[in-house]
VEXTI-569291 format. One line per 5 residues: number of its first residue (from 1); their letters; for each residue x, y, z of N, C-alpha, C. Coordinates in steps of 0.05 Angstrom, whole numbers. Each point is the difference from the previous one (the first is absolute). Layout:
! VEXTI-569291
NUM) A) X Y Z X Y Z X Y Z | ...
***
This chain:
! VEXTI-569291
1) MENYL) -120 -380 266 4 12 -27 -23 -6 -19 | -16 -21 6 -22 -7 -17 -19 23 -5 | -3 18 21 -19 22 -3 8 20 -22 | 26 0 -7 10 19 -20 1 -11 -28 | -9 -25 -4 2 -13 -26 -15 16 -22
6) PILRS) -24 11 6 -14 15 -22 17 22 -12 | 14 16 16 17 21 -11 26 -12 -13 | 10 -21 12 25 -12 -10 -5 -13 -27 | -23 -12 -5 -6 -12 -25 1 20 -23 | -8 25 6 -2 21 -20 27 14 -4
11) CPFFS) 20 -6 16 26 13 -1 17 -12 -22 | 11 16 -18 17 -10 -22 23 -17 10 | 9 5 24 23 -16 11 -8 -29 4 | -25 -6 4 -9 -28 4 -16 -10 -24 | 3 13 -23 -15 -8 -24 4 -29 -7
16) GMEDG) -21 -14 -6 2 -28 -9 4 -20 22 | -2 8 25 5 -18 22 -26 -7 15 | -2 -25 9 -23 -9 15 3 9 29 | -22 -1 15 0 9 28 21 -15 16 | 2 -26 -4 20 -15 15 28 9 -6
21) EILSV) 5 6 -25 27 10 -8 6 27 13 | -20 17 0 4 27 12 7 -3 29 | -15 -16 15 5 -4 28 28 -12 5 | 8 -18 -17 26 -13 2 22 21 -4 | -4 17 -20 20 21 -6 3 19 24
26) LKCVG) -23 8 11 1 18 23 16 -11 23 | -2 -26 3 15 -14 21 30 1 -7 | 6 -5 -25 28 -1 -9 14 26 3 | -15 22 -5 13 27 1 -5 14 26 | -10 -14 20 -4 12 26 -20 23 1
31) GRVLP) -22 -3 -14 -20 21 -2 -11 7 28 | -2 26 5 -12 9 26 -16 25 -6 | -22 3 15 -18 23 -4 5 22 20 | 2 25 -10 5 23 16 -23 19 -2 | -15 4 22 -22 21 0 13 27 1
36) VARGA) -11 20 -15 11 27 0 -23 20 4 | 8 23 11 -19 23 2 8 21 -19 | -18 19 -6 6 22 -19 24 16 10 | 19 4 -19 24 15 6 23 -17 11 | -5 -26 5 21 -17 11 20 -7 -22
41) YVLRA) 26 0 8 21 -7 -19 3 -31 1 | -4 -12 -23 5 -29 -3 29 -4 -4 | 13 17 -17 28 0 -4 9 29 0 | 25 5 9 9 28 3 27 3 -15 | 3 22 -15 25 6 -14 23 0 20
46) GDSTE) 23 -12 -8 23 -2 17 3 -27 12 | -22 -15 2 2 -27 10 6 -20 -22 | 1 -25 6 2 -21 -20 -21 -22 6 | -6 -17 -19 -20 -20 4 5 -25 -16 | -8 -23 10 0 -25 -15 -28 -8 -8
51) EMGLV) -20 17 7 -28 -7 -6 -12 20 -19 | -16 -10 -19 -16 18 -16 -29 -1 11 | -15 20 -7 -27 2 11 -21 -5 -21 | -23 -12 7 -23 -3 -17 -23 12 15 | -14 19 -12 -23 13 13 -24 -19 0
56) LSGSV) -9 -7 23 -24 -17 3 -26 17 1 | 2 22 14 -23 18 2 11 28 5 | -16 21 -7 10 27 2 18 7 -24 | 18 19 4 18 8 -21 26 11 13 | 21 -1 -16 27 9 9 11 19 -21
61) LIIQE) 11 23 10 14 19 -18 30 -6 2 | 12 -1 -24 29 -3 -1 11 28 -5 | 15 10 19 8 28 -1 30 4 4 | 10 24 -9 26 9 7 -3 27 15 | 14 3 21 -1 25 16 28 11 4
66) DLWGR) 3 26 -1 26 12 6 0 9 30 | 22 12 8 3 7 28 -19 22 9 | -12 14 -19 -19 21 7 -29 -9 -2 | -4 -26 -4 -27 -11 0 -14 2 -27 | 13 9 -21 -13 2 -26 -2 -29 -11
71) RNIMS) -24 -6 -10 -7 -27 -8 -4 -3 -30 | 12 -22 -10 -4 -8 -28 -13 -27 0 | -25 -2 -9 -14 -26 -1 9 -15 -25 | 12 -23 3 9 -16 -22 -23 -17 -12 | -16 -11 18 -23 -16 -9 -19 -5 23
76) RCSAG) -23 -10 -6 -20 -8 20 -6 -30 -4 | 2 -16 21 -5 -28 -1 -27 -6 13 | -18 -13 -15 -26 -8 10 0 -30 6 | -23 -10 9 -1 -29 7 9 -17 -24 | 18 -18 6 11 -18 -21 27 9 -12
81) DFFAE) 8 25 7 25 11 -11 24 -5 19 | 23 -3 -12 25 -5 15 16 25 1 | 19 2 20 19 22 1 25 -10 13 | 22 14 -5 27 -4 11 13 -26 -10 | -8 -11 -22 12 -25 -10 30 3 -6
86) PYAAT) 9 21 -14 28 2 -7 18 2 25 | -9 15 20 16 3 25 1 -27 15 | -22 -14 1 -1 -25 15 18 -21 -14 | 2 2 -27 16 -19 -15 30 5 2 | 7 23 10 29 6 4 4 8 29
91) PGTTL) 2 -20 18 2 5 29 23 18 6 | -4 19 19 20 19 8 -1 27 -15 | -16 0 -22 -3 25 -15 -16 20 16 | 9 24 2 -14 21 15 -25 9 -16 | -22 1 13 -25 9 -13 2 30 -6
96) SISAV) -6 8 -25 -2 28 -7 -29 9 -1 | -18 -18 6 -29 6 1 -12 -8 27 | -23 11 6 -15 -9 23 -27 -10 -10 | -11 -18 15 -27 -10 -6 -18 8 24 | -21 16 -6 -17 11 21 -29 -8 -5
101) ADGEG) -13 -10 21 -28 -8 -3 -17 25 -4 | -18 -1 -20 -18 22 -6 -28 -4 12 | -1 -17 20 -25 -7 14 4 -26 15 | -19 -7 16 2 -25 14 0 -24 -19 | 16 -20 6 1 -23 -18 18 -21 10
106) EILLL) 6 -20 -17 17 -22 7 20 -5 -23 | 25 -5 8 22 -5 -19 11 -28 5 | 3 -15 -22 13 -26 2 29 3 -8 | 18 -7 19 29 2 -5 11 -27 -7 | 17 -1 -22 11 -25 -10 30 2 -2
111) NVRRL) 14 -20 9 29 0 0 10 -8 -28 | 12 20 -14 8 -5 -28 24 -18 -2 | 18 0 20 23 -17 0 -9 -30 -2 | -21 -6 15 -10 -28 -2 -12 -6 -27 | -11 21 -13 -12 -4 -26 22 -5 -21
116) LTTCP) 22 14 2 22 -2 -20 19 -22 5 | -3 -15 21 17 -23 5 -16 -26 -3 | 14 -22 -2 -14 -26 -4 -18 -6 23 | -25 -6 -6 -20 -6 21 7 -26 13 | 1 -1 27 7 -25 14 -19 -23 -6
121) SACDH) -25 7 -8 -20 -21 -6 1 -7 -30 | 17 14 -15 2 -5 -29 -27 2 -13 | -17 19 7 -27 2 -10 0 7 -30 | -18 -12 -15 -2 3 -29 -7 29 -8 | -15 13 18 -10 27 -8 20 22 6
126) HGKLI) 23 -7 10 20 20 7 9 16 -25 | 5 -15 -22 8 13 -25 -22 18 -11 | -25 -9 3 -23 16 -10 -1 26 15 | 6 -1 26 -1 24 16 21 20 -9 | 24 -9 -7 22 17 -9 -8 13 -27
131) RNMVG) -12 -16 -18 -9 11 -26 -20 22 5 | -19 -5 18 -20 21 6 13 25 10 | 21 -3 17 13 23 11 13 17 -22 | 11 -13 -20 12 14 -22 -21 17 -14 | -24 -11 -4 -22 15 -12 -8 24 17
136) VLARK) -1 -4 26 -7 22 19 21 23 -3 | 25 -7 0 21 20 -2 -1 15 -27 | -7 -15 -21 -2 13 -26 -22 21 -1 | -23 -6 13 -22 19 1 8 24 17 | 16 -5 21 10 23 17 17 19 -17
141) MLAFN) 17 -12 -17 17 17 -17 -16 16 -19 | -22 -11 -11 -17 15 -19 -13 23 15 | -9 -5 25 -13 22 15 20 22 6 | 25 -8 6 21 20 6 6 16 -25 | 0 -13 -23 5 15 -25 -22 20 -5
146) DKITH) -25 -7 7 -22 19 -2 5 25 17 | 9 -4 24 6 23 18 22 17 -11 | 20 -12 -11 22 15 -12 -10 17 -24 | -18 -12 -16 -12 14 -22 -15 25 9 | -16 -2 21 -15 23 10 18 21 12
151) MSKRT) 20 -8 15 18 19 14 19 13 -20 | 4 -11 -23 18 12 -20 -12 24 -13 | -26 4 3 -13 24 -12 10 25 14 | 0 22 -14 12 24 11 -17 16 20 | -26 0 -5 -18 16 17 -20 -17 16
156) TREKL) -12 12 20 -20 -14 16 -23 -8 -18 | -9 17 -17 -22 -5 -19 7 -25 -17 | 24 0 -11 8 -22 -18 1 -27 16 | 10 2 25 1 -24 16 -28 -11 6 | -18 18 7 -28 -8 5 -12 -13 -25
161) LSYLS) 3 13 -23 -12 -11 -24 12 -27 -8 | 26 -2 4 13 -26 -5 -11 -22 18 | -3 7 26 -10 -20 19 -29 -8 -7 | -17 20 -4 -28 -5 -5 -4 -15 -27 | 16 6 -20 -1 -14 -25 7 -29 4
166) GEALK) 21 -5 16 9 -27 5 -21 -16 16 | -13 13 19 -21 -14 15 -24 -7 -17 | -7 18 -19 -22 -5 -18 6 -24 -18 | 25 -1 -10 8 -23 -17 0 -26 16 | 9 2 25 2 -24 17 -28 -10 7
171) NGGSS) -19 18 3 -27 -8 8 -19 -4 -24 | 10 5 -24 -15 -6 -24 -23 19 -5 | 1 25 10 -21 18 -4 6 28 11 | -16 20 -7 5 27 8 -10 6 29 | -15 -18 12 -10 3 27 13 -20 19
176) FDIPY) 13 9 21 16 -19 17 5 12 27 | 7 -17 19 8 8 27 31 -3 2 | 12 18 14 29 -3 6 4 -9 28 | 23 -12 7 4 -11 26 10 20 21 | 3 26 -8 12 19 18 -20 23 7
181) DRQQL) 2 11 25 -14 25 5 18 22 -10 | -9 26 4 15 22 -12 28 2 9 | 5 -1 27 27 2 10 17 -23 -10 | -11 -24 0 15 -23 -10 7 2 -29 | -19 11 -16 6 4 -29 22 20 -3
186) ADYLC) 0 21 15 21 20 -2 27 -12 8 | 0 -17 20 24 -13 9 10 -20 -21 | -19 -14 -13 7 -19 -21 13 14 -24 | -11 23 -8 10 14 -23 23 19 7 | 6 2 26 22 18 10 -5 29 -8
191) VDRAA) -25 9 6 -7 28 -5 -12 12 25 | -2 27 1 -13 14 22 -30 -5 -2 | -12 -6 24 -29 -6 -1 -16 24 -9 | 6 24 10 -15 24 -7 2 5 -30 | 24 -3 -11 4 4 -29 -16 -21 -16
196) MSAEL) 0 -24 10 -15 -22 -14 -30 6 1 | -10 8 23 -28 6 3 -8 23 -19 | 17 20 -3 -6 22 -18 -1 -10 -29 | 17 -18 -7 0 -11 -27 -25 -17 -5 | -8 -15 20 -24 -16 -3 -25 18 -3
201) SKLRR) 0 22 14 -22 19 -3 -1 12 -28 | 24 6 -11 1 11 -27 -10 -21 -21 | 8 -25 4 -8 -21 -18 -30 -4 1 | -12 3 23 -29 -2 2 -14 23 -14 | 11 25 5 -12 23 -13 2 -1 -30
206) EGVIR) 22 -12 -10 4 -2 -29 -16 -23 -12 | -14 -15 16 -16 -22 -10 16 -24 -8 | 25 -2 10 17 -23 -7 -7 -24 17 | -6 5 26 -6 -22 18 -24 7 18 | -11 -20 12 -19 3 22 10 -18 22
211) SEKQH) -1 11 25 11 -16 22 -15 4 26 | -1 -20 16 -12 2 26 15 -20 18 | 15 11 19 17 -17 18 18 -16 -18 | -2 -27 2 19 -17 -15 -11 -10 -27 | -23 11 -8 -11 -8 -26 5 22 -20
216) FEILT) 9 -9 -24 6 18 -22 -13 -9 -25 | -7 20 -17 -11 -6 -26 14 20 -20 | 12 -11 -21 12 17 -20 -22 6 -21 | -5 26 -3 -23 8 -17 8 5 -29 | 24 10 -5 8 7 -27 30 -4 -3
221) PMA) 9 -8 -23 29 -2 -5 13 28 -1 | 25 1 6 15 26 -1 4 7 -29 | -1 26 -5 5 10 -28 30 -1 -6
***
């Protein structure tokens, strides 16, 4: 586990903890590393889990799929991000989401039941870990609220503008990169890709935005 300390130090879940504390925690919660390939399911809807995941390398898409294969991207987890915490904290709960690797990488799986019960070693940093987890969950709720805000707009154009405006505010400037390719962005906003591409073209022609792949620049405010 020592090889993963650089990424673990930067993870909010281990904020304020020394290397020795992090390694001790990983032992307490039964940490194990899972290599994944692109498209591999780390967790699948319909199953249950007692483990939450931490992305060590690569990225993971949190998705919902219906029986016809239509996909709704809930969020994207990059290195240092967690996923499936609420499900792991309530053993036996059926997963309504799937976690799918968006490229080759490694996932650290942690047993939440061990985290939420008294540590057999009575380690001093156990309480710190739980406080950090509350902060992680709070940030997840804020991100989910952002998605609801974008999806509540009536048209594809309004959803796009809401999302791009939010990303500009988040990045502190009018020029920024987004974490999704075109299909993933359409899945995230729950819109048709062709319709979304048409709206992006209109926004470029109108001089509202400039874009290339995953890079966007907002050129002028909307009237």
